[in-house]
C-alpha positions in Angstrom: -19.6 -12.0 -17.1 -20.0 -14.1 -13.7 -18.9 -12.2 -10.9 -19.6 -13.5 -7.4 -19.0 -11.2 -4.0 -19.2 -14.5 -1.9 -16.3 -15.6 0.0 -14.9 -19.1 0.0 -15.3 -21.2 3.5 -11.2 -20.5 3.6 -11.3 -16.6 2.7 -13.4 -16.6 6.0 -11.3 -18.4 8.1 -8.7 -16.4 6.7 -10.7 -13.2 7.7 -10.9 -14.5 10.8 -7.3 -15.4 11.7 -6.2 -11.8 10.5 -8.7 -10.1 12.6 -7.3 -11.8 15.4 -4.2 -11.2 14.7 -4.8 -7.8 13.8 -6.1 -6.7 17.9 -3.9 -9.3 19.4 -0.4 -8.4 18.0 -0.5 -5.7 15.8 -3.0 -3.1 18.2 -1.1 -3.0 21.0 1.8 -1.9 18.9 -0.1 1.4 17.3 0.1 3.9 19.9 4.4 3.6 20.7 4.7 3.4 16.5 2.6 6.3 15.9 4.1 8.3 18.6 7.8 7.3 17.7 6.9 7.6 14.0 8.4 3.8 13.4 7.0 0.9 12.0 7.3 -2.3 14.2 9.2 -4.8 12.2 9.5 -7.5 14.8 5.8 -8.0 13.6 7.7 -9.4 10.0 8.2 -12.1 11.1 5.0 -13.4 12.7 3.3 -12.4 9.9 5.4 -14.6 7.6 4.5 -17.5 10.0 1.3 -17.5 9.3 1.8 -17.1 5.6 0.5 -13.5 5.6 3.1 -11.9 3.8 2.7 -14.5 0.5 -0.3 -14.7 0.2 -0.6 -14.6 -3.8 2.8 -16.3 -4.4 3.4 -19.8 -4.9 4.3 -22.9 -2.2 7.7 -23.0 -3.7 8.9 -19.5 -2.5 7.1 -20.3 0.6 4.0 -18.6 0.1 0.2 -20.3 0.0 -1.0 -19.1 -3.6 -3.9 -17.4 -3.0 -5.6 -15.2 -5.4 -6.0 -11.2 -5.1 -9.0 -11.3 -3.2 -7.7 -13.2 -0.6 -5.3 -11.0 -0.2 -7.7 -8.3 -0.1 -9.2 -9.6 2.5 -6.0 -9.7 4.6 -5.6 -5.8 4.0 -8.9 -4.6 4.9 -8.6 -6.4 8.5 -5.2 -5.3 9.1 -5.9 -1.6 7.9 -8.9 -1.3 10.3 -6.6 -1.9 12.9 -3.7 0.7 11.9 -3.5 1.8 7.9 0.9 2.9 8.8 1.3 -0.5 10.0 -0.2 -1.8 6.8 1.4 0.4 4.2 4.6 -1.2 5.2 3.2 -4.6 5.0 1.9 -3.6 1.5 4.9 -1.6 0.1 7.1 -4.7 1.4 4.5 -7.5 -0.1 2.9 -5.8 -2.9 5.7 -3.1 -4.4 8.7 -5.1 -3.6 8.9 -8.6 -3.8 5.8 -8.5 -6.1 7.8 -7.5 -9.0 10.7 -9.9 -7.7 8.2 -13.1 -8.7 6.6 -11.5 -11.8 9.7 -10.2 -13.1 12.4 -11.6 -11.9 14.8 -14.3 -12.5 14.6 -17.5 -10.8 17.8 -16.8 -9.7 16.4 -13.0 -8.1 13.8 -15.5 -6.9 15.4 -17.8 -5.1 17.3 -15.0 -3.7 15.1 -12.4 -2.4 11.5 -14.3 -2.0 12.3 -17.0 0.3 13.2 -14.8 2.7 11.1 -11.6 1.9 8.1 -14.2 2.7 9.1 -15.5 5.7 9.6 -11.8 6.8 12.9 -12.1 7.4 14.2 -9.2 5.3 12.2 -6.1 4.1 11.6 -4.2 1.1 11.2 -1.0 -0.7 10.2 0.2 -3.2 11.5 3.7 -5.4 9.9 5.2 -8.1 9.1 8.8 -6.7 12.1 11.7 -6.6 12.1 15.2 -5.6 10.6 16.7 -8.9 9.0 14.2 -10.6 6.2 11.7 -8.6 2.9 11.4 -11.0 5.1 11.3 -14.1 6.6 8.3 -13.1 8.9 8.6 -16.9 9.8 11.8 -16.3 12.4 10.6 -13.9 16.1 12.0 -13.1 18.0 9.1 -11.8 20.5 7.7 -14.5 22.1 3.7 -14.2 25.2 4.2 -16.1 26.9 0.9 -17.6 30.1 0.2 -16.4 32.6 -2.5 -16.9 29.7 -5.1 -17.3 28.1 -3.5 -14.1 25.5 -0.5 -13.3 26.6 3.0 -11.6 23.5 4.6 -10.6 23.0 8.2 -9.5 20.0 10.0 -8.1 17.8 11.2 -5.4 14.5 9.5 -4.4 11.7 10.9 -2.3 8.6 9.4 -0.1 9.5 5.9 0.1 8.0 4.0 2.1 10.6 1.5 4.2 13.1 3.4 2.8 15.1 3.5 6.5 14.1 0.0 7.3 15.0 -1.8 3.8 17.6 -4.8 3.2 16.3 -4.3 -0.4 15.6 -1.8 -3.0 13.7 -1.8 -6.7 15.1 1.1 -7.7 13.5 3.0 -11.2 16.3 4.2 -13.7 17.2 5.5 -17.0 19.7 2.9 -19.0 18.6 4.8 -21.9 17.0 8.5 -21.7 16.6 8.1 -25.6 13.5 6.4 -25.0 11.0 8.1 -22.4 9.2 5.5 -20.4 10.4 2.5 -21.9 14.5 3.1 -21.7 13.8 3.0 -17.6 15.2 -0.3 -16.2 14.7 -1.7 -12.6 17.4 -3.0 -10.4 17.3 -5.1 -7.0 19.9 -2.7 -4.7 21.0 -4.3 -1.7 21.0 -2.0 1.7 24.6 -2.5 1.8 25.7 -1.2 -1.5 28.1 1.4 -1.0 27.0 4.7 -2.5 23.1 3.5 -1.3 22.4 6.3 1.9 19.1 7.2 3.6 19.6 11.2 3.9 16.8 12.1 5.9 13.1 10.2 7.5 10.2 12.4 6.3 7.9 13.4 9.4 4.0 13.0 8.1 0.6 13.8 8.9 -0.1 11.0 8.4 0.7 7.0 8.7 3.3 8.0 10.7 3.7 4.1 12.0 4.9 3.3 8.5 9.0 4.7 8.1 9.3 6.9 4.7 13.0 8.2 3.4 14.8 10.3 1.1 17.3 8.1 -0.5 20.6 8.8 -2.3 22.1 7.0 -5.6 25.8 8.4 -5.8 28.2 6.0 -7.7 26.3 3.3 -6.3 27.5 0.6 -8.4 25.7 -3.4 -9.0 26.0 -5.5 -10.8 24.7 -6.6 -14.2 22.2 -9.6 -11.9 20.5 -6.9 -10.7 19.0 -6.0 -13.5 15.3 -7.5 -12.7 14.5 -9.7 -15.3 17.9 -9.9 -16.1 17.5 -7.3 -18.8 16.6 -3.6 -19.7 13.6 -2.0 -20.2 11.2 -2.6 -17.3 8.7 0.3 -17.3 6.0 -2.8 -17.9 7.1 -4.1 -14.3 6.4 -0.5 -13.3 3.1 -0.5 -14.2 2.1 -4.0 -13.0 3.3 -3.6 -9.8 1.1 0.0 -9.6 -1.8 -1.5 -10.6 -1.8 -4.0 -8.2 -0.9 -1.8 -5.3 -4.1 0.6 -6.6 -6.5 -2.7 -6.0 -4.8 -3.1 -2.3 -5.3 0.8 -1.9 -9.0 0.7 -2.7 -9.5 -2.3 -0.2 -7.2 -0.4 2.7 -9.4 3.2 2.0 -12.4 1.3 2.3 -11.0 -0.2 5.4 -10.0 2.7 7.2 -13.4 4.3 6.3 -15.2 1.1 7.9 -13.3 1.8 11.4 -14.0 5.4 11.4 -17.7 4.8 11.0 -17.9 2.0 13.4 -15.9 4.0 15.7 -18.7 6.9 15.0 -21.7 4.7 15.3 -20.4 3.7 18.8 -19.9 7.0 20.0 -23.5 8.4 18.6 -25.0 5.6 20.9 -23.2 6.0 23.7 -23.0 9.7 23.7 -26.0 11.5 25.3 -27.1 15.4 24.6 -30.6 17.0 25.3 -31.8 13.5 27.5 -31.1 11.1 24.8 -28.2 9.7 22.4 -26.5 11.3 19.6 -27.9 8.2 17.6 -31.5 9.1 18.1 -31.1 12.7 15.8 -32.0 12.5 12.3 -29.0 14.7 11.4 -26.9 12.1 12.7 -28.7 8.5 12.0 -28.4 10.4 8.1 -24.8 11.2 8.4 -24.3 7.5 9.4 -26.8 5.8 7.2 -25.2 7.9 3.9 -21.4 6.7 5.3 -22.5 3.0 5.7 -23.8 3.3 2.0 -20.4 4.8 0.8 -18.2 2.5 2.3 -19.9 -0.7 0.8 -19.8 0.9 -2.6 -16.1 1.8 -2.1 -15.8 -1.8 -1.1 -17.4 -3.6 -4.3 -15.8 -1.5 -6.4 -12.5 -2.6 -5.1 -13.1 -6.5 -4.7 -14.8 -6.4 -8.2 -11.1 -5.2 -9.2 -9.3 -7.8 -6.9 -11.7 -10.3 -8.4 -10.5 -8.8 -12.3 -7.0 -9.6 -11.3 -7.4 -12.6 -9.5 -9.0 -14.1 -13.4 -6.7 -12.5 -15.5 -9.1 -10.3 -16.9 -8.0 -7.0 -17.6 -8.2 -4.5 -14.7 -6.5 -1.0 -15.2 -10.2 1.1 -15.7 -11.3 -0.6 -12.0 -8.0 -0.5 -10.7 -8.0 3.0 -10.7 -11.6 3.1 -10.0 -11.5 1.6 -7.2 -8.5 3.7 -5.6 -10.0 7.1 -6.8 -13.4 6.6 -5.0 -12.7 4.7 -1.9 -10.0 7.6 -1.5 -12.9 9.8 -1.4 -14.9 7.9 0.6 -12.5 7.6 3.2 -12.0 11.4 3.2 -15.6 12.0 3.9 -16.1 9.2 6.1 -13.4 10.3 8.5 -14.5 13.8 8.2 -17.7 12.9 9.6 -16.5 10.5 12.1 -14.7 13.6 13.8 -17.7 15.5 13.7 -20.0 13.2 15.0 -17.9 13.0 18.3 -17.4 16.9 18.1 -14.5 18.0 20.2 -13.6 14.6 21.6 -12.7 13.6 17.5 -10.2 16.3 17.6 -8.1 14.5 20.6 -5.3 12.2 20.2 -7.6 9.8 22.4 -9.7 8.9 20.5 -8.7 7.0 17.3 -11.0 8.9 14.4 -8.3 11.7 14.7 -5.9 9.2 13.5 -7.8 7.7 10.8 -8.8 11.1 9.2 -4.8 11.9 9.2 -4.3 8.5 7.6 -7.0 9.0 5.2 -5.8 11.8 3.1 -2.8 10.3 2.1 -5.3 7.9 0.0 -6.0 10.6 -2.6 -2.5 11.5 -2.9 0.0 8.0 -3.1 0.6 5.9 -5.9 -1.0 7.9 -8.4 -3.0 11.1 -6.7 -6.5 11.2 -7.6 -6.1 13.3 -10.3 -4.3 11.2 -12.2 -6.5 8.2 -11.5 -9.7 10.4 -13.0 -7.1 11.0 -16.0 -6.3 6.7 -16.6 -10.4 5.9 -16.5 -10.9 9.2 -18.4 -8.5 7.3 -21.2 -9.6 4.0 -20.6 -13.3 5.3 -21.8 -11.6 6.7 -25.0 -11.9 10.0 -24.1 
């Protein structure tokens, strides 16, 4: 197959724009957002104005109609500045808005996409439950028909943007007799009675991304809230996870890149025994290993993005990208802390944050073990 790793001039221009925006608008907010464990929602309209929330969406909804590769460039440059803030943006665009575009009715698209792409509203995506994580088909939340409407009852956990969302895509069983295939997705507005945020979760990393536990208690929604206007949306859930895994691959590689650049800079400035750390073979070899792994992770992630953009199957490649990039991020960030020595353990230095942020990569949206399971199945094992 023909595969080019060369980015177009338009993509490089977008990279430069995102890099400048992230350093000018995001970086000054990171310290406060991390300390307060709160996503800075004021950046959404700014991202929307630049078209960065609608990269893969058609122009008719306010997007720019580009491909997944272009979106991954955006994710990479954002995540190098702050993984937590990027996580909230990804959850909004990839997991909440994209399924509405791909699987929603035209009425649903018109009702949500223009405002979501403009950054006027923020979305969330609720599958995970207190007792159900990687096994999406094992969820307990149900939606029972009642006089032409649906009544949702259940509890969701680890929901990114849960405390902030204006709307939420909620997975619930409408037919428990059909494992997986009996799951439907509902677009639930935050103001709907019975939709409650029970608590905000404190996390080890990604502190600048709000994460919550949600409860739906006799939450009644109209039939028009069904994603696509029909029951049975398991395919929509899986599609969202595939495109999300591609983004995760790039995001994890970006965290590793940021940690590497910090370690490289520190190694040339810090002296020991009369010379800079970078002159010691042990440090030079660490940096060479880190750089090589990052390049490999990026190649996997952008290959998956290319396959997705060209309409080719990429279930295996998306899982490979997410799995490998998560391992690389963990390794590189750990080594970056080691190169910093005692300073790597101090909050004042960003590698401490990178190391905490990296751990989530092997857990969220399908653990590394789940990715290995998917890959092995795709290999016919």
